[in-house]
N, C-alpha and C positions, 0 to 999 in steps of 0.2 A: 503495498499500499504507499504512495507517495502522494505528498503534501506538498504544492507549490504555488507561487505565487509568481502573475504576470503582470505586463503592464497593456492594457485595454485603452487604444485611443476611438475619437470620433462619435463618444459617447455624450450627448446635450443634454439629455433630460432623464429623468427616471424610468421612462416608457426605455430607454436605449438599456438603461442596464438590467431592466426587467428581460429584455430578450435575449441579450448575451446571457442572463441565467439561465429561460428556458431552454435556447439550445445546446447550450453545456450540459446544463442536467439531463438531458435525455440519450445523450452518447452512451451505449453500455460500457460498463466500467467502472464510472462515474458516481462516487459516493455522496460527494456533497459539492455544491459550488454556492459562493456569493461573492456578489461585484458590488465595490464601495467606487460609488460613482463620485464621491468627491474627490478622490485619490487617482481615478483611473486603474484600479489594481482589481484584480480576480483572484481569488483562494479557487485550488481545484483539490480535492483528492480524490484520488482515481488509481485506479489496478486496469490490469491488462483486463477484455482486450484495448482499455482506452489506451492512449498515448498522446505523446505531445502533441506528434502531429494532427491526429485525430481533431484535437480539440483548436488547435491552429486553425485548422481546414473549416470547423463551425463557427468560429469567431468570426472569422473572414468572410462568408459564406454572408455571415448576419448582416454581413456591414460596416465592421471592424475592424481596426490594427491591433496586429498580436505580437508581443515582443517580452523578453525575459526579464525578469523587476530586478536591479539590484540597488542595495540598501545601504549604500554611500552615501557620503554627506555632498562629494561634489556632483554626484546622481542626482541629490535631492532639488539642489540648485539648480541643475540642468530640467529637470520636473517644472520645477517653480518657473522657471523664465519663459519654458514651452505654454503654460498656463495664461499668465500674464500675453505671451503674444495671439494667443486663442481667444482670448477677452475681446482684445484690442481688435483683432480681426470683427470678431461678430460685433461688436457698438459698430464698427466703421459701415460694416454692410446693414446693420439696420438703418443708421443715419441717410445712406440711400437710398433705403425703399423708402423713408418716411419723404424724403426730399422728394420723390414723385410721384407719391402716393395723393400724395395731400393735392396737387394743382389738378389730378388725373381725377378726384372725388370731384373737387370744384366746376370743374368742365362737365361732369356728367351727373351731377346728382340732380342740378336744376331741370335738366332734360329727362332725367327719367320722371320726377318728380310734376312735368308740365308745369315749368314755372319758366317767366322770361328768364334767358341767360344775358348779360351785360360782356358778350362776346365778340372779337372784331367779324364782317361779314364774311370773310374768307373762309373761316375756321368754323359758320356757326353749321350745325347738324341738317336745317333747312335747307339750306343755302349751297353750301359746300360739302355733302358728305363724304365725299372721295376725302377729299382734307382732313375733315372730322375725325374718319378713323384713321389715317394713320398718322393724325398727331396723338390719338389715344394709343398707336399701339407701339407709336416711338416712348412714349411715357411708361409703359407699361413693360417693355422687354429689359431696362435694368433693374427691376423689383424683380422680376423670376432670376435673372440671372444672381440679384442677391441671394434669392433665396434659394438658390440649386442645390443647397445639401435636402430641403425637404424632399425634394425629385429624386435626388438619389438615394435617401436613406428609407425614401416612401416603396420605393423598388425595389430594394433590396430586402425590406423587411414583408413585402406582398411576395417575392420571389421563394424567399425563405418558409414560406407560409404562416406565417404572423404576422399578418398584417396591423399596422399601429395608428395613431393620429396622424402621423408627418403620412401616411399613403391616404387617408381620406382626402388632408390638404392638398398633396399632389394630383389625385384623381379631381377633384372640385375645381384647383385652377387649372389644371392641362385642357378639362371637358369645356371650362369657359372662353380657354383661350383660342385653343384649336377651330371652335366653332365662332369666334370672334373673327378668326384668318378666313372663314368659310365666307362668312356674310360680309368682310370687306372686301373680298374675290368677288362679291356677288353683286356688291355696288359697285365695282369697277367695271362690271360688263352692262351697267345700265339699270339695275332695281333699285334704285332708292330707298325704298320702305326696308329693305330691310337693315338702314341705316339704326331700327329700331331692335335688331339683334345683335347689338355690339356689347362685350358684355367683357370686355379689358380690364374694367376698373374692378370688376368682382374678382377676376383672376388675382390683380396685385394688392387687392385690399386682405384678402385673405391670408395673403402670404405677410404682407405685414404685419397685422393685427399677431398672428401667432409668432412669429420672431419677436417680438415684442414683447409677448410673455414667455416665452425660452429665455431671452436676455435678462429679464427679470429674475428667472428661477436659477441659471446659471450663475448671477452675479450673488443669491442668497449663497449658494450650496459652495461658492468661492472662500467668502465670508467666513464659514464656520470652518478650514481648515487653517486658520491663523490660530484655534485651540489647540490644534496638534505642535504645531509650532511653538508655542507659549509654555505648554507642557514641557518637552524637549531642552526647553532653554533655561529652566529651574536648576540644573544639574551644571554644577560646571564644568567647563573644559579639560581642564590640566588638578593634578592632584600631587601634594607631597610624599613621596613612597621612602620609609626609612630603609636604608640596604647597607647594613655593617655599621650602622652608626651616622652613615653619611644620609643627608635629605637631598634626594631628585625628586624634579619635577616629571612629571608624565602622562601622558593623554589616559582622562577617566577609561576609554575605551579598552584600555589597556592594565586594566586593574584586575586583578585576580583572585579571587579567594584565598585567604590567608597574609595577603598582603599586609603591612604596617603603614597607615598615612597616618599625619599631621594636620591638625585641624586649629587654628587660633581663633581668638575670640570675635566676634561679627563677622565670620567666613559660613559660606554653606558648606554642608557635608555633603564629600562628593559620591559617598555610597554607601549601601547599607553594610552594616557590622557591629561588631561589640567593642564597647570600650575598657579598655584595656589597661589606661594610665588617665589620672584625671579626674576631675569633675566639676560640670559644670549647671547655666539652667540652659534647657533648649528650647528655640522658640519652633514648635511642629504644626504650626497654623496651616502649611501649605499641603501636609500631610492627613494631620486630623480636624482642621478645621478649628480648633480651639484656643481662644486668645490667650487663657493662663498656661505660660511656660512651664515646661518639666523638668525636673530636677534630674540630673544621671550622675550617677558614680558608676564605678569600674565595677566589670559585669552585665549592666543594663547594655540592651540593644540601642542602635539609634538608625534614621534613616534618612537616606540620600534624600537634599531637597532641603532641611531641617537648619537650623540656621545656631550658631553657637552663639548664646549672649554674653557668656565671662567666662573666663579660665580659658585653659590651652587643654586639649585631649590626644589621644593617641587610641587608634581605633584599627579593630583587626576587620577586614574585610571578607564580610560571609558570603556576598551574590558577586556575578560578575553584575556588568551594566545592562547589559541586555534581559538578566531578568530580578532586576531592582523594583522596587514601589513604582518607583516612576514610572518605567518603564513598561509595567502591568498597566498603569492607568492610563497609558499612549495606547497601550494594543485594546484597550476597554473599549476608549473612547473611538478608535477605526473602526472596530467591529462593529457600534451600534450604530456608526453611520453608513451603515451599508445596508440596513434596512431598508426596502423598497418603500415607497410612499404609498399609502392606501387609494389617494384620488390616481394616482400614477396606474395603481392596479386594475381599478375600476375603467378607467380610459382606454387601456390595453384590452380588456374585456369587451368592452361595447366598440370597439374598432374592429376587434375581432370577429364581432358578428354583424355590424353596420353595412361595413362594407362591401363585403361579401353578397347580401344585401339587395344595398344598392344595386350594385353591377348586374346582379339577377334581374331586379326589377326592370332596368332600361333594357339588359337583352331579348329577353321575352316581351316587354312591350313592342319594342320593336319589331320582332318578328313578329307577334299578332296582327299587327297595323299593318305590314306587310302581305302576309300572305290575305290580308283584307282586300287587295288592291291599291292601296294606297301607294302614290308614289314614293320617289326618293326624300325629297324634301320634305314630307309629310316624317316619314318616317326617322328622318335625323332628327325633326324640331322635335320629336317625342324624345327619344335615346336623351338628346343634350338637354331638354328640360328637365327629367327624372336626375340626372347627371349636375345639373346646377342647385335644383331645388334641396338636392339634398348635400350642396355644398355645406360642411360642418361649422359654417361660420356661426349661429348659434348656440349648434352643439360645444364648440371651442372656446366659443364667448360664457359660458353659463356660469363655469367655475370658476376661473381666473378673472372675471370682472366683477363678481361680488368679492373675491378674495381682495383685490390691490384697494376695492373702498372700503371694503374691512378692516385692512390693514392702516387705510389712511387716518378712518375715526380712532382704531386703536391708537395710534399716535398723537392724536389729539386729545386723548386719556390719559397720555401720560403710559400707552404702553409698545412697545417696540415686538411686532410680531413678525419671526423671519421667512417664516414660509407658509404655502395654504397645508401642507399636512399639518400642522400645530394648530391653526384654526379647525381641520376637520377633525383631530383627534380631541380635541380639546372641551368641543362640546359634549364627550362621553365620560369624562371623567368623574371618577366616582368612590375615588381614592386619594387624598393630599398627604402626600411625607414630607414633610417639616425639618430641615436642617436646624439645629439649636444658636450656636454662637452664628449673631448678624444676621439671622434670618427672625427667629423668634425673640433672641436678646437682640442689644446694642453692638454687640460684636467686641466690647472693650471692655478691660476692667476696670471696677469702681470701687469707692469706697463705700460699704451698705450700712457696716455696724460698728462700733467702736465702744470699748469698755477702759474705765481708769480706775487706777487705785493710787491715793496718795499724791496725785499730784491734776492741776487745772488742764482741763481737757483741751485746753487753747496751746499750751506749752506743750503738752505731749505732743498735739498734732506736729507743732511747730519744730519740736524738737526732731522729731520721724521724717518730716520734710526736709530738715537740713542733713541728715543723713543720707538721705534718698537722692539729694539737691543733683550730684555727679551722675545720676545712674540713667541711662536708656531702657531699663528695664520695664515694662508692662507694668510690673506691680508696683514700681515707683512712682511709675506716670499715673496711677489711679490717687496713690497720697496725694503727690502733688495740686493734681487737678484738684482735689478736697480742698485742698490750701489755700488755692487761688479762689476757688469759688466762695472759701467763708473769708478771704482776708485777711488770712493768716501768715505775717511774714515768717519765712523758714531761710532766709539768704539774709549772713549777716549784714550785708550793704544797706539792708533794708530794716535792720533791727532785729534781726534773726538771730538763734542762738551762736557762739562761738566755739568751733571744734577743732580741736588739735589733734595730731596722733593719726590721723585720719587712715580706717587701713578695709579692705575687700578682702574677706574672708570666703573664696570661690566657693561655691554651693551652699553657703550658709548664713551668709547676711554680712551685717556691716559693724566695725569694731571702731570708737575714735575717743577723746577725752576732754573733757569741759568743766573747769573748775576743780581738774584734777580728781573728777568721778570720771570712771570708765561705762560709757555708753553703750549697748548690745544692741541692735537690730535686726531682726533677721526669724530664722525657722524655730520651729519647736527643740530643733539639735541643738544649734547654738547656743539656747538656753539651758540645756540641761547640763552640756559639754563644760558650761561655765555657772553650775549648782544653782540655776535661778529656782527658787521654791514655787511652784507654777500649781499650787493648794489652790489658792483665791480665784485662779480663771476656768477651774474645773468645766465648772457648768456651762458656764459660756462659751467655753473651749470644744465641748459636747456638742451643744447646740449648732456651731457654726460648720463645724464637720458634719452633721447628720444631713447640712441643707447644703453640703456641697461645696462649701465657702473655703478659700483660701486665706489663711489665719498667719498674721502677721508682729511678732511680739516686739516691745520697747524694754529694757529693762536701764534703769541706773545705779549705780553705785551697789552692787549685788542684790535688785531688789525691782522683783514686778510693776512694774509702771503702767501702760495697756496695753491693749489687744485689738487688735484691727479685723474685722471682716470685709475679704474683698473676693468680688466676683461680678459677673456679666450679668445685668440688670432685663429684666425684660420690657421689650419695648411696649410704649402706649397704648399702640392699638391691637397688641398681638391677641389678646383676649377678645375684643369684639372680632376681628376676620376670623379667629375660631368658631366661634357661635354661627356667624353667618356662612360658614361654609357648611356646616354641621347642620343648620338650615335646609340647605341646600339638597341634603338628603348624602353629603358628602360624609366617608369617614375619613379624620384626619390624626396622622401618627406622625410622631418624632424619631426623628433619626440621627443620631450623635455619636460621635467619638469619645465624648466626655463619660466621666465615671456614670454609674448607674444612680447615686446617691443625687448629684448635681442635676443630672436630666429628669429625675421624678420632682423635684423639688422646682423645678422650672415649668414641668408639664401640668403640676397641678395649680401652678399658680395661671398657667394659660388656658386650664379647662380641658387639658388634651388629656385623654384615657389609654393611649397605647402609647407605649415607648419602648424604644431600642437602644439601648446606649453600648457603649466601647466597641461602637463599628469601624473597622480601618475602612480605607477606600475602597476598596478592591468588595471588599463587604459589601459596603453599603450599596454598589451595583448588584449585588447577589442580590439581596433583601430587597430591591425594587424589583427585579428579574422574577424573585420568587411570589410576587406578590401579581405580576402582570401574568406566571403561569396559572396560578388561581381564579384568571379570569378577569383582577380587575383593571379599569382605566386608569394609570397611575399619571399622576402629575408631583414631579420632586420639585422642591424649593429649597435653592439655597445661596449660599455667595462664597462662597470659598473654592481653591484650587481642587482642595480633594474629595469638592462633593462635584466636580464634571465627569469623573466616570458617571455615577448615577444621573446626572441630566441628562446623560447620551443613552444610555438603557431605558429610559422612562416612557413612556407615550409621548408627555409633554415635558421637558425641562423648563424650568422656571427662573432665573436667575434674580436677585434684588439688585436693582440697578444703583439705590443710594450706595451700596458697601462692598457689594461685589469686586471681583476681582477681572482682570479682563480677560483671563482666561474662562474663568467662569461663562461669563457673558459671552463668547466665541461660540463656548460649546452648548449654551440654551438655545431654545426653543423659540423664549416668549421673554423680554426682560421688562421689567418692572421699572421704568425710570425714575419714578418717584420713591422707590425703594419704600413704598409701602404694602403690609401686607395685604392690607382691605382689597389692595387692586387686585388680587387673584382671583376675586369674587367678581370682578369687574371684566376681566379678560374670558373667563368660563363663560359669562353670561354673552357677551359678546359673539363668542366662538359659536354658542348654542344659536341666536338671530342671524348667524352669517349661513350656518348649514339648512336653515328650512329655509333662508334667501335661496341656495343654492340646487335645493331640492324644487321649491317653485319653478325655480332658473330650466332647469332637465325637465320638469313636467311640460312644461309651454313649450321647451327645443322638441321633443320629444313629439309632444299634442300637435306642434304643427309640422314634424313629417309625417306622423300620420294621416292628416288630411292631407297635406296638397301634393305628396309623392303618388298618390292614387288618380290626382287632379293632373299631375304634368304628364302620368303615363296614357291620359285620355279614357280614363272611365267615366270620368261624368260627361265628356263628349260621346263618348258611345250612349249615354242616356239621353241625350237630347242636349246637354250644359253647353257651354262654351270649351272652344278649347286652350288648352291654356300652355301658350305660348312661353320661352324662353326668354321675353323679356318678363313677363307678368311672373313667371320662373325668379328672376333676378330679383325685382320689385318684392315677392312677398319672402325671399332671402333675406333683403334687407329690412324688412318691417319686422320679421322675427326677431333681428340682431336688436334691432331698436326697441322692441318690449323686454327682451332679456337686460337691456344695458338700463332702463329705465328703471327695471324692476330693481337692480342690483343699487342703485343709487340711491335706492330708499335707507340704506342700510346708514348713510351720512346723517341722518336725524334720528336714528334710532335711540330709543333711551334705555339705559342701565338701570334697574332699580337698585 
């Protein structure tokens, strides 16, 4: 059994990746196939009789390029440059299509609607029909050339037995263009009434509209790729390796289990490993998402990507870079982004049935009328009318138009929606999973509790602030913020305490002298090692620990003076947001890497019943996957780097824009720009309104086809009614598009309760 990754070129939408997956998966010997549209990669697990050659042939027959994948930094740069060039080319073609489509519509639409046209006499359809037709032809040709990929892709898709939306677009545009050429030829032969049978604008408009939709989709897909690059950039490029007492700088990719590396204060740990020398506080926010630093001593494990806040460490590498926690996070995000969008799957199924049906109806209708003795013009009129009226303009507009309007409305409400898939999936969410730190809470430590013994509270706070003044530690910042908020001076220049003999005790706390008194500030261990009696604070200490708060002790002249509780406070709107979600019938779960005591305390305050604590990033993703496997539609809400894998595997990933890291924002499907939890309900409600609107659009689009295709085929004519000519077919097609767009525009004024 072989597992290989390949580069696939030419994919520009979710339907493309679905077609590659389908063509390869049905090969004998292929056990699994997943295609990542964003990265242009395909992972295949196969055995005989399948081979690399048969897989390559299947991909190329489907209309895409096939190449070997090389995971090297220079190749990544080459691939990125290729993606940038492709996006520039896509935009250039769209601009060309728009430039020529706009005058085409301005010339044609008044004529089609029976309005007076302010055109020069030499190009008026009634005065100079041939010149008029030639002008339309010349304007439409650049658009068709710019959109040639639709014809190439549509033809290859049809040839491979899997017609797509590209096939529909190519079919309708080709039918309109070819018949227009025929009509132009008849005009040239003197049949001026054929000026009403020119549909060059229909051929061009369909191409331009679909190009616009696909360009927007491709742009959204490209932006999400930044999440992967940002995750990879968290790990430093080099590390200091200790060899025979000498320190040598090497590339991180060349680290192996057993290597000893040296990391200093302020530096990022380059690899997962075990601490063999030194102690320090480690900021693991990028991994666990928790704002409180973790104290590490000899024998503890450390994770690559975390930052050393104080001290110098010697670490024994336990895993290669490719197997590190950060690498696992990258793989989880990549795999999650390989999922095919439900909208694309639906469109693929519809087009797979719709295209053959339209072709069959056009052919059968033409044959029947030919057998009844009708002339070639009549038969061609029938066939082209069916193809023109079946042109998927309304069907193609039904979904993207609603999504474009809804995303604009979302932006007005402070919500950034990255894709149509997110809007589609969000309407069915019945399980919201909330990260704790930075999502439910403010995401930064704050001084929440304080107790004093034999000292004035302002004096104790000022003395603690003076001890912490030179530190960048998050706990120190919480103390200093409290001093600033309460106008308590802690700097000697401002009238604060004068400290001498100041020393940092790495991993323990701080020591100084004031008026010949020894001042200690830090952990319980620091107090115990200096024989400070903590009996007086036993009750308060137990209460703080039970609620998951970090404790800071202050002692002077050998006795306890103060005990401070530090914690991450609940956001003001969190409780109301949770209540609102529950009122919508949604189950709310808190998922955090923090300890269980802290997690349960925050959950109780927010009104959350379901709590899952002590969870690492890869385990967060596994929890979300498990909920999805149980049949839940899951929305994951987070703000930290550690949430990126879970955001990616969730049905809908939601980032808190106010506090989220760039990586989290890029990995998410929806970003709450206001950073308020109450916007979750707004996003879900807007999604439900959008899906209702899309369903209405699809209903009318299909109803239009159900009524108009038989009319175009001549059914009503056979029953004594009028003949549905290509001119009326084009007008009906345009009217159906107007109806769909008008309905979609209602989302601009949708009110969210």
